[in-house]
Every structure is written in structure tokens, then in C-alpha cells.
C-alpha positions in Angstrom: 63.3 143.5 77.3 66.7 142.4 76.0 68.4 144.1 78.9 66.2 142.3 81.5 66.9 138.9 79.8 70.6 139.7 79.8 70.6 140.6 83.5 68.7 137.3 84.4 71.2 135.3 82.3 74.2 137.1 83.9 72.8 136.4 87.4 72.2 132.8 86.6 75.8 132.4 85.4 77.1 134.2 88.5 75.1 131.9 90.8 76.4 128.8 89.0 79.9 130.1 89.1 79.7 130.8 92.9 78.2 127.3 93.5 81.1 125.7 91.5 83.6 127.7 93.4 82.2 126.7 96.8 82.0 123.0 95.9 85.6 123.2 94.5 86.8 124.7 97.8 85.0 122.0 99.8 86.6 119.2 97.8 90.0 120.9 97.9 89.9 121.3 101.7 88.8 117.7 102.2 91.7 116.6 100.0 94.2 118.5 102.1 92.9 117.2 105.4 93.1 113.6 104.2 89.4 112.9 104.7 88.6 111.6 101.3 85.1 110.6 100.3 83.0 112.6 102.7 82.0 116.2 103.4 82.3 116.0 107.2 85.4 115.1 109.2 83.5 112.2 110.8 85.3 109.3 112.5 88.6 108.0 111.2 88.8 104.4 110.0 90.1 102.1 112.8 93.1 100.1 112.1 95.0 97.2 113.7 98.7 97.6 114.6 100.1 94.2 115.5 103.4 93.8 117.3 104.9 90.3 117.0 107.3 88.8 119.4 109.1 85.5 118.8 108.6 83.0 121.7 110.4 79.9 120.5 110.3 76.9 118.2 109.9 73.1 118.2 111.3 70.7 115.7 108.5 68.6 114.3 110.6 66.3 112.0 110.5 65.3 108.4 106.7 65.0 108.0 103.8 67.3 108.9 100.1 66.6 108.3 100.9 64.1 105.6 103.5 66.3 103.8 107.1 65.3 103.6 109.8 67.9 104.0 112.2 68.4 101.1 115.4 66.4 101.3 117.8 68.1 103.7 115.0 70.0 105.5 112.9 69.6 108.7 109.6 71.1 109.8 109.7 73.5 112.7 106.7 75.1 114.5 107.5 78.7 115.3 105.5 80.3 118.2 104.7 84.0 118.4 103.0 86.4 120.7 100.9 89.0 118.9 99.7 92.2 120.5 97.2 94.5 118.8 98.3 98.0 119.8 95.9 99.6 117.3 92.3 100.7 117.6 90.8 98.2 115.2 90.4 94.4 115.1 93.2 92.3 113.6 91.9 89.5 111.6 93.8 86.2 111.3 95.7 87.1 114.4 99.2 87.0 112.9 100.4 89.5 110.3 101.9 88.0 107.2 105.5 86.9 108.0 108.1 86.1 105.4 111.4 84.6 106.1 115.0 85.0 104.9 118.2 83.3 105.9 121.8 83.8 104.8 120.9 81.9 101.6 117.7 82.2 99.7 116.8 78.5 100.3 117.4 78.4 104.1 113.7 78.5 105.1 110.4 77.8 103.2 106.9 78.7 104.5 105.2 76.5 102.0 105.2 72.9 100.8 103.3 70.4 98.7 100.6 68.4 100.4 99.4 65.1 99.0 95.8 66.3 98.7 94.5 69.8 99.2 91.3 69.7 101.4 88.3 71.4 100.0 87.4 74.7 101.5 84.0 74.9 103.2 81.7 77.6 101.8 80.4 79.9 104.5 77.4 82.2 104.5 79.5 85.3 105.6 83.1 85.9 104.3 85.6 85.8 107.2 83.1 84.0 109.5 85.7 81.5 110.7 88.7 83.9 110.8 90.0 84.5 114.3 90.1 88.1 115.5 92.4 89.9 117.9 90.6 92.9 119.4 92.4 96.1 120.1 94.6 96.1 123.2 94.6 92.3 123.4 97.5 89.8 123.1 97.2 86.4 121.5 99.5 83.6 120.5 100.0 82.1 117.1 102.2 79.6 115.4 103.4 78.8 112.0 105.1 75.8 110.5 108.1 76.2 108.2 110.7 74.1 106.5 114.2 74.8 107.6 117.4 73.6 105.9 119.5 71.2 108.0 122.3 73.1 109.7 120.5 76.4 109.8 120.1 77.6 113.4 118.9 81.2 112.8 117.2 83.4 110.2 115.1 86.5 110.0 111.3 87.0 109.9 109.8 90.2 108.4 106.3 91.6 108.8 104.5 94.9 108.7 102.5 95.9 111.8 99.8 97.5 109.6 99.2 98.4 106.0 101.1 101.7 106.2 104.1 100.5 108.2 107.6 99.6 107.1 108.8 96.0 107.6 109.8 95.0 111.1 112.6 92.4 111.5 112.5 89.5 114.0 115.5 87.4 114.7 114.5 83.7 114.8 116.9 81.4 116.7 115.8 77.7 116.6 115.8 75.9 119.9 
């Protein structure tokens, strides 16, 4: 009787060991293939890849929407063409751009407004955000403060989350 119980217990441990080995191999293979979180290879997540081209600028002056430019600065509207070369939608049309000139204070993309408007609550997050579908081109603009006497600077952006920064040369017109 002891021998039969020992055999059943040994078989049980052998089955559990094989099952653990098979599950471990499945997780290891999924980890190598980069398909994390599922047992099947399924469809890959779609991602936007936005290419930005500088189109030009227009000097607005020392005030913009009730805000005054800092002393020695003027507001400029920068215009861009944005093409989504990826296979997923690009929300907010324009990738985040940050600007640098020869000096750290040549260009600012923020300013104080006299009164911040209240944001409207919406039923669905992102409901009012514009979208650029794959393969489409749109235009976008951004207002910045530029120090008087500065005629050019650089804009940096990443086409998608996994990309290195791309540099655009901005020449004010």
C-alpha cells in the first residue's frame, strides 16, 4: 500500500513539475519575442510617428490673448506641417516641441495669463482633442515669446515615444 501511495505522489509531483516547466517556457518565449502580457502573438499596438516641418512664422506683437510679453520679448506664431507616418492615430496633432536658442532665455513657450480659464469637464477623456489619422497631414501652430534681436533658434521633438529627438531650425520671418 505504501508503494502505491508513493507512486501516486511521485506521479503528481512529476505532472506538476512538467506543467511548471511548460508555463515557464511559454513566458520565457513571450519575453524574448517582445510580446509581453499575452500568450498569443496577436496584433501589435499601433503607434503614431509624426514628422514635423516648419512652415514659417508671424510676429504677433507684445500682447497675445490678454497676456503681455516679458520686457524685451515679442510673441510669434510658429506654423508647422505635421504628417503622421505611423499606423496609429496622433492625438493633439503636434508632438511636444521644446525650443533652445544660443542663450537659455532666447525663447519661451509659456507665459503668465491674467486669468486662467476654467477647463470644461467632459464625459469622455480626450473628447475634444484633435486627432491626426495615419497617413494624413495637418497643420498646427504654436505661440512663443522670442527675445528681441533673436532671428533663429532650434525646436526639438520626438516623432514617437521610442524615438530620439529630431531638430528643426526655426528662422523667424
